[in-house]
C-alpha positions in Angstrom: 13.9 -29.9 10.1 13.8 -33.0 12.2 13.9 -33.7 16.0 12.4 -31.8 18.9 12.9 -28.0 18.3 11.5 -24.6 19.0 8.5 -23.7 16.9 8.7 -20.9 14.3 6.1 -19.0 12.6 6.4 -17.9 8.9 5.1 -14.5 7.6 5.0 -13.7 4.0 4.7 -10.1 2.6 3.8 -9.9 -1.2 4.5 -6.2 -1.8 4.2 -3.9 -4.9 7.7 -4.6 -5.9 9.2 -7.2 -3.6 8.2 -10.5 -2.0 9.6 -11.2 1.5 9.3 -14.1 3.8 10.7 -14.6 7.4 10.6 -17.1 10.1 10.3 -16.0 13.7 10.4 -17.6 17.2 7.2 -16.8 19.1 9.1 -14.0 21.0 9.7 -12.2 17.7 13.4 -13.2 17.3 14.0 -13.6 13.6 15.4 -17.0 12.6 15.6 -16.8 8.8 14.6 -14.4 6.0 14.6 -14.1 2.3 13.3 -11.7 -0.4 13.0 -11.5 -4.2 11.8 -8.9 -6.7 8.4 -9.3 -7.9 8.3 -9.1 -11.8 5.8 -6.5 -13.1 4.3 -6.4 -16.6 3.5 -3.2 -18.3 1.3 -3.9 -21.3 0.8 -0.4 -22.1 1.6 3.0 -20.5 -0.1 3.4 -17.2 -0.9 -0.3 -16.9 0.8 -2.7 -14.4 0.0 -6.4 -13.9 1.3 -9.4 -12.3 1.3 -12.9 -13.7 -0.4 -15.1 -11.1 1.9 -18.1 -11.8 4.9 -16.0 -11.5 3.5 -14.3 -8.4 3.0 -17.6 -6.6 6.2 -19.0 -7.8 8.1 -15.9 -6.4 6.3 -16.2 -3.1 6.9 -19.9 -2.9 10.6 -19.4 -3.8 11.3 -17.0 -0.9 9.5 -19.3 1.5 11.5 -22.3 0.2 14.6 -20.3 1.0 13.5 -19.6 4.5 12.5 -23.2 5.2 15.9 -24.4 3.8 17.7 -22.2 6.2 15.9 -23.4 9.2 17.7 -26.1 11.4 15.9 -28.1 14.0 12.9 -25.9 13.9 9.2 -26.9 13.7 7.0 -24.7 11.5 4.1 -24.0 13.7 2.1 -21.9 11.1 2.2 -19.6 8.1 0.1 -16.5 7.1 0.4 -14.0 4.1 0.3 -10.2 4.0 -0.1 -8.4 0.8 -0.6 -5.3 -1.1 -4.4 -4.4 -1.4 -6.7 -3.6 -4.4 -5.0 -6.3 -6.4 -6.8 -9.6 -7.2 -6.7 -12.7 -9.3 -9.9 -14.0 -11.1 -10.3 -17.7 -11.0 -12.4 -20.4 -12.8 -14.1 -23.2 -11.2 -11.0 -25.3 -11.1 -9.0 -22.6 -9.4 -7.0 -21.6 -12.5 -6.3 -17.9 -13.2 -8.3 -16.3 -15.9 -6.3 -12.9 -16.2 -3.3 -11.2 -14.8 -3.6 -9.6 -11.4 -4.1 -5.8 -12.1 -1.9 -3.8 -9.8 -3.4 -1.5 -7.3 -1.9 1.6 -8.8 -2.8 0.6 -12.4 -4.8 3.4 -14.2 -7.1 1.7 -16.5 -10.2 1.6 -14.2 -11.0 5.4 -14.3 -14.2 4.8 -16.4 -15.4 2.3 -13.9 -14.9 4.9 -11.0 -16.7 7.5 -13.1 -19.5 5.1 -13.3 -19.8 4.8 -9.5 -19.6 8.4 -9.0 -22.3 9.1 -11.5 -24.7 6.2 -10.8 -24.3 5.6 -7.1 -22.6 8.7 -5.7 -19.5 9.4 -3.4 -21.6 10.0 -0.1 -23.5 6.8 -0.7 -20.5 4.6 -1.1 -18.6 6.2 1.8 -21.4 5.7 4.2 -21.2 2.0 3.7 -17.5 1.3 2.8 -15.6 4.2 4.2 -13.9 4.6 0.9 -13.9 7.5 -1.5 -14.5 6.6 -5.1 -11.0 6.4 -6.7 -9.9 4.0 -9.4 -7.6 1.9 -7.3 -10.2 -0.1 -5.4 -10.9 -3.7 -6.3 -14.5 -3.4 -7.6 -13.3 -1.1 -10.4 -10.8 -3.7 -11.8 -13.5 -6.4 -11.4 -15.9 -4.4 -13.6 -13.1 -3.6 -16.1 -12.3 -7.2 -16.4 -16.1 -8.0 -17.0 -16.3 -5.3 -19.6 -13.1 -6.1 -21.6 -12.9 -9.8 -21.3 -16.6 -10.9 -21.0 -15.8 -14.6 -22.1 -13.3 -15.0 -19.3 -15.6 -13.2 -16.9 -18.4 -15.7 -17.6 -16.1 -18.4 -16.4 -15.1 -16.7 -13.2 -16.0 -18.3 -9.9 -13.7 -16.4 -7.5 -12.0 -13.0 -7.1 -9.1 -13.5 -4.7 -6.9 -10.7 -3.4 -3.2 -11.4 -3.6 -2.6 -12.8 0.0 -5.8 -14.9 -0.4 -4.5 -16.3 -3.6 -1.2 -17.3 -2.2 -3.0 -18.9 0.8 -5.3 -20.7 -1.6 -2.4 -22.1 -3.4 -1.1 -23.5 -0.1 -4.3 -25.0 1.4 -7.1 -24.8 -1.3 -9.3 -22.6 0.9 -10.8 -19.5 -0.6 -11.3 -16.8 2.0 -10.4 -13.2 2.6 -9.7 -11.4 5.8 -11.6 -8.2 6.6 -8.8 -5.9 6.2 -8.3 -6.9 2.5 -12.0 -7.2 1.9 -12.5 -3.6 2.9 -10.3 -2.4 0.0 -12.7 -3.9 -2.5 -15.2 -1.1 -2.0 -18.0 -3.6 -1.5 -17.8 -4.2 2.2 -20.3 -2.8 4.7 -17.6 -1.7 7.1 -20.0 -1.3 10.1 -21.7 -4.7 9.6 -18.5 -6.3 8.4 -20.2 -8.2 5.6 -20.5 -7.8 1.9 -23.0 -5.0 1.0 -26.1 -6.4 -0.8 -26.9 -2.8 -1.9 -23.6 -2.2 -3.6 -23.5 -5.6 -5.1 -26.9 -5.0 -6.7 -25.8 -1.6 -7.8 -22.9 -3.0 -9.9 -24.5 -6.3 -10.7 -21.6 -8.4 -9.0 -22.6 -11.9 -8.0 -22.1 -12.4 -4.2 -20.9 -16.0 -5.0 -17.6 -14.9 -6.6 -16.6 -13.1 -3.5 -14.8 -15.2 -0.9 -15.8 -16.0 2.6 -15.1 -13.3 5.1 -12.9 -14.2 8.1 -11.1 -12.5 10.8 -7.3 -12.1 10.4 -5.5 -14.8 12.4 -8.3 -17.3 11.8 -7.1 -20.8 10.7 -8.0 -21.5 7.2 -6.6 -25.0 6.6 -3.4 -26.9 6.4 -0.6 -26.9 3.8 -1.3 -29.7 1.3 1.3 -31.8 -0.7 1.4 -29.6 -3.7 1.9 -26.4 -1.5 4.6 -28.3 0.5 6.4 -29.3 -2.7 6.4 -25.7 -3.8 7.5 -24.0 -0.4 9.3 -26.7 1.6 6.7 -26.1 4.3 5.7 -29.5 6.0 2.5 -31.0 4.9 -0.1 -30.1 7.5 1.3 -26.7 8.5 -1.6 -24.5 9.7 -2.3 -21.7 7.3 -4.0 -18.6 8.9 -5.7 -15.7 7.3 -3.3 -12.8 6.9 -4.1 -9.3 5.8 -3.5 -5.9 4.1 0.3 -5.2 4.6 -0.2 -1.8 6.3 -2.4 -3.2 9.1 0.0 -6.2 9.6 2.8 -3.8 10.1 0.8 -2.0 12.7 0.1 -5.2 14.6 3.8 -6.0 14.7 4.6 -2.6 16.2 2.0 -2.9 18.8 -0.3 -0.2 17.3 -3.6 -1.6 18.5 -5.2 1.3 20.4 -7.1 4.4 19.1 -4.7 7.2 18.3 -1.8 5.0 17.4 -0.4 6.0 14.1 1.8 3.8 11.7 3.7 5.8 9.0 4.5 3.1 6.5 6.9 4.4 3.9 7.2 2.5 0.8 6.4 3.1 -3.0 3.3 4.8 -1.5 3.1 6.1 2.1 0.3 5.1 4.5 -0.6 7.1 7.6 -2.5 4.6 9.3 -4.5 5.7 12.5 -6.1 3.2 14.7 -9.8 3.9 15.5 -12.3 2.0 17.8 -15.0 2.2 15.3 -15.5 3.5 11.8 -16.6 7.2 11.5 -18.3 7.4 8.1 -18.9 11.0 7.8 -19.4 12.9 4.5 -16.5 15.3 5.4 -14.0 12.4 5.8 -15.2 11.0 2.5 -14.9 14.3 0.6 -11.5 14.7 2.0 -10.5 11.3 0.4 -9.6 9.5 3.7 -9.9 5.7 3.5 -11.2 3.7 6.4 -11.1 -0.1 6.8 -10.8 -3.0 9.1 -7.7 -3.5 11.2 -6.2 -7.0 11.4 -6.7 -6.5 15.2 -10.2 -7.8 16.2 -12.7 -5.1 16.7 -10.6 -2.2 15.6 -10.8 -0.1 12.5 -8.5 2.4 11.1 -8.5 5.8 9.0 -5.9 6.1 6.4 -4.3 9.2 4.9 -0.8 9.4 3.2 0.7 9.7 -0.2 0.0 7.8 -3.4 3.7 8.5 -4.4 6.2 8.6 -1.6 9.2 6.3 -2.4 8.0 6.5 -5.9 9.0 10.2 -6.0 12.5 9.3 -4.9 12.6 6.5 -7.5 11.5 8.9 -10.2 14.2 11.3 -9.2 16.8 8.6 -9.2 16.0 7.7 -12.9 16.2 11.3 -13.9 19.4 12.6 -12.4 21.3 9.7 -10.5 20.7 6.5 -12.7 24.4 6.4 -13.7 25.8 6.6 -10.1 27.3 3.6 -8.6 25.1 3.9 -5.5 22.4 6.2 -6.7 20.3 6.4 -3.4 23.4 7.3 -1.3 24.3 9.9 -3.9 20.9 11.5 -3.7 21.2 11.6 0.0 24.6 13.2 -0.1 23.4 15.7 -2.6 20.4 16.6 -0.4 22.6 16.9 2.7 24.6 19.6 0.8 21.6 21.7 0.4 20.5 24.0 3.3 17.2 23.8 5.1 14.5 25.0 2.8 16.4 24.0 -0.4 17.2 27.6 -1.3 13.7 28.4 -1.8 12.7 25.3 -3.9 9.4 23.5 -3.2 8.1 20.2 -4.7 4.4 19.2 -4.8 4.6 15.3 -4.8 1.5 14.5 -6.9 3.0 12.2 -9.5 0.0 10.0 -9.2 -3.2 11.6 -7.8 -3.4 14.2 -5.1 -3.2 13.1 -1.3 -6.0 13.5 1.2 -7.3 15.9 2.3 -7.3 16.7 -1.4 -9.2 14.5 -4.0 -8.1 15.2 -7.5 -7.5 12.6 -10.1 -5.9 15.1 -12.5 -3.5 16.5 -10.1 0.2 16.9 -11.2 3.5 17.3 -9.5 5.5 20.5 -9.6 8.7 22.3 -8.6 8.4 26.0 -7.7 11.0 28.5 -6.5 13.8 27.5 -8.6 16.4 30.0 -9.6 19.7 30.3 -11.4 21.3 29.3 -8.1 19.4 26.1 -7.6 21.4 22.9 -8.0 20.7 19.1 -8.0 21.0 18.9 -4.3 18.3 21.6 -3.9 16.0 19.6 -6.2 16.6 16.4 -4.1 16.1 18.2 -0.8 12.9 19.9 -2.2 11.6 16.5 -3.0 12.3 15.3 0.5 10.8 18.3 2.1 7.8 18.1 -0.2 7.1 14.5 0.9 7.3 15.6 4.5 5.1 18.5 4.0 2.5 16.4 2.2 2.4 13.8 4.9 2.0 16.3 7.5 -0.9 17.9 5.7 -2.5 14.5 5.4 -2.1 13.8 9.0 -3.4 17.2 10.1 -6.4 16.8 8.0 -7.2 13.4 9.4 -6.7 14.6 13.0 -8.9 17.6 12.5 -11.7 15.7 10.8 -11.8 12.9 13.3 -11.2 15.1 16.3 -8.6 12.6 17.6 -5.1 13.1 19.0 -2.2 11.0 18.1 -0.8 8.8 20.9 2.5 7.7 19.2 3.9 7.7 15.7 6.0 4.6 14.6 7.5 4.2 11.2 8.5 1.4 9.0 9.5 0.9 5.3 12.3 1.8 3.0 11.7 5.4 3.3 12.7 5.5 7.0 16.3 4.7 5.9 16.6 8.3 4.6 17.6 10.1 7.8 17.2 13.5 6.5 13.6 12.8 5.4 12.8 11.5 8.9 14.4 14.5 10.6 12.3 16.9 8.5 9.2 14.8 9.4 9.8 14.9 13.1 10.4 18.7 13.0 7.1 19.1 11.3 5.3 16.7 13.6 6.8 18.3 16.7 7.2 14.9 18.3 9.8 12.1 18.2 9.1 9.5 15.5 10.0 5.9 16.6 11.6 4.2 13.5 11.6 0.3 13.6 15.1 -0.9 13.6 14.4 -3.9 11.6 12.4 -3.4 8.4 10.5 -6.6 8.7 7.4 -5.4 10.5 5.0 -6.8 7.7 6.4 -10.3 7.8 6.3 -10.2 11.5 2.7 -9.1 11.6 1.9 -11.9 9.2 3.8 -14.3 11.5 1.8 -13.1 14.6 -1.3 -13.8 12.7 0.0 -17.2 11.9 0.7 -17.8 15.6 -3.0 -16.8 16.5 -4.2 -19.4 13.9 -1.9 -21.9 15.4 -3.0 -21.3 18.9 0.5 -20.0 20.1 -1.1 -16.5 21.0 -4.5 -16.2 22.6 -5.6 -13.4 20.1 -4.5 -10.5 18.1 -4.2 -8.3 21.2 -2.0 -10.6 23.1 0.3 -11.4 20.1 2.2 -8.1 19.9 2.6 -8.1 23.6 4.9 -11.2 23.2 7.4 -9.5 20.9 9.6 -6.6 21.6 10.5 -4.7 18.4 13.4 -2.3 18.7 13.1 1.5 17.7 15.5 4.3 16.8 13.9 7.5 17.9 14.2 10.5 15.6 14.2 13.6 17.8 12.7 17.1 17.1 15.2 19.8 16.1 13.7 23.0 17.5 15.4 25.3 15.0 14.3 23.2 12.0 10.8 23.1 13.5 10.3 26.8 13.4 11.8 27.2 9.9 9.7 24.4 8.4 6.4 25.2 10.1 6.7 28.7 8.5 7.5 27.2 5.0 4.6 24.7 5.5 2.0 27.3 6.6 2.9 30.2 4.4 3.8 28.4 1.1 3.2 24.7 1.0 -0.5 24.6 2.1 -1.2 27.1 -0.6 0.7 25.3 -3.3 -1.8 22.8 -4.7 -4.7 25.4 -4.8 -2.6 27.9 -6.7 -1.7 25.3 -9.3 -5.0 23.6 -9.4 -6.5 25.2 -12.5 -3.2 25.1 -14.4 -2.8 21.4 -13.8 -6.3 20.7 -14.9 -5.5 22.6 -18.1 -2.4 20.6 -18.5 -4.3 17.3 -18.1 -6.8 18.3 -20.6 -4.2 19.0 -23.2 -2.4 15.8 -22.5 -5.7 13.8 -23.0 -6.2 15.7 -26.2 -2.8 14.8 -27.4 -3.3 11.2 -26.5 -6.5 11.0 -28.5 -5.1 12.7 -31.7 -4.0 10.2 -34.5 -0.2 10.2 -34.9 1.3 12.6 -37.4 2.7 10.7 -40.4 4.2 13.6 -42.0 1.9 13.2 -45.0 -0.6 15.5 -46.5 -4.3 14.6 -47.4 -3.3 13.8 -51.0 -0.4 11.5 -49.8 2.4 14.0 -50.6 5.0 14.8 -48.0 4.0 17.8 -45.9 6.4 20.6 -45.1 8.2 20.4 -41.7 
């Protein structure tokens, strides 16, 4: 990387299952890219963690592959986007004290229960724009305090994943507002840490990083960061952000009413707003609000906790042995007619989705018959994901009294053409699918460009690039059929099954608390079968 050359901006995306990095010219043309799977640790059922050293090594490795592929290019800046609700506790020397607990980890339910009981849902929502559910960062912080008090006493910082990677590059501890707003301790209107909530949970403000605007320059890559990544010493490091807002930035979704459908392991229906609307009705429906990476913009978020995860679950059950299991699932679904021969799927494998708040919700198939085949099951799952997404978007639009300007989609789920056609039919408007599935790294790169002074601000940055879209049209015949199924069956499905699923959850909890049956009687003799 020597000689006078065009500048490039590097964006990094640390996701739930993969880490990606890409280098872009200032006009958005991609120059190099790399990706690697992020190892996940499962110490017990329902728990998921990341080893911080492995996490950084994986991120540094993909950046190193990108920098090695660049010829005659000057790296003008770097920024990191990441999953939210996942953080690394650090001691005074900056060394990790515990694994980073994944956003979808289930261990923090007791802490969420404490907030609901001691502080209350409405009080929390009025400040943070977040419903009280176990995924948010403060619950994991409190779990760490309770279960490893010795390490907690040594903690001096709690850094979100993107913040941790940036810290390892430039030694600056800071967090942008989009990631900070997922901790459930940010006063969203005032855009500062809430003194009232910190006092309520007895968290020291000193362990929380400085709040900065996405795109703000944090520092420069030091020698150790350069050795790990191949980035030149002195490369500007800018504050990145939460992956969904970064993707929205890359696609030019900066104005109220713009919607990003980000379809990954989970699915985010990210609707841009001018200001937060912290009403009790939105809170009771489970909608999440936060700070956009675009200055002076907020968002309201619906979506699904399990989207791609439902397809992955189905793959392991019925297509794991196939040479190309995802193509096989798609082919099976295409062989099933519209409506999946009467089969419906409720995709609540992990929590219910807004506008429903139910930690004990379960997934379900209904409408199966002797004529149902595996293609019907797959199609029912795809249609169920589309129904659930539409219900979440409809609830958000109704409660916020907004209209959608345009819907653009990114993520692995967009590659399933059948799913996208069902979604467009339900929406009643074309969906623009990003042709290149690198919106999050591009969004991070744009923030790097703001920090490096290549773009004036976060409004100008997306106007300098021209992402390509593949438009999914509305099939009028499908729309009529799917709207009827959606209104007459799907919108009633959760409520019809709610009591049964709560009973199932209670039984499962009882079973998990019962000591294992050793097969021996009280006096030590073998019991009868």
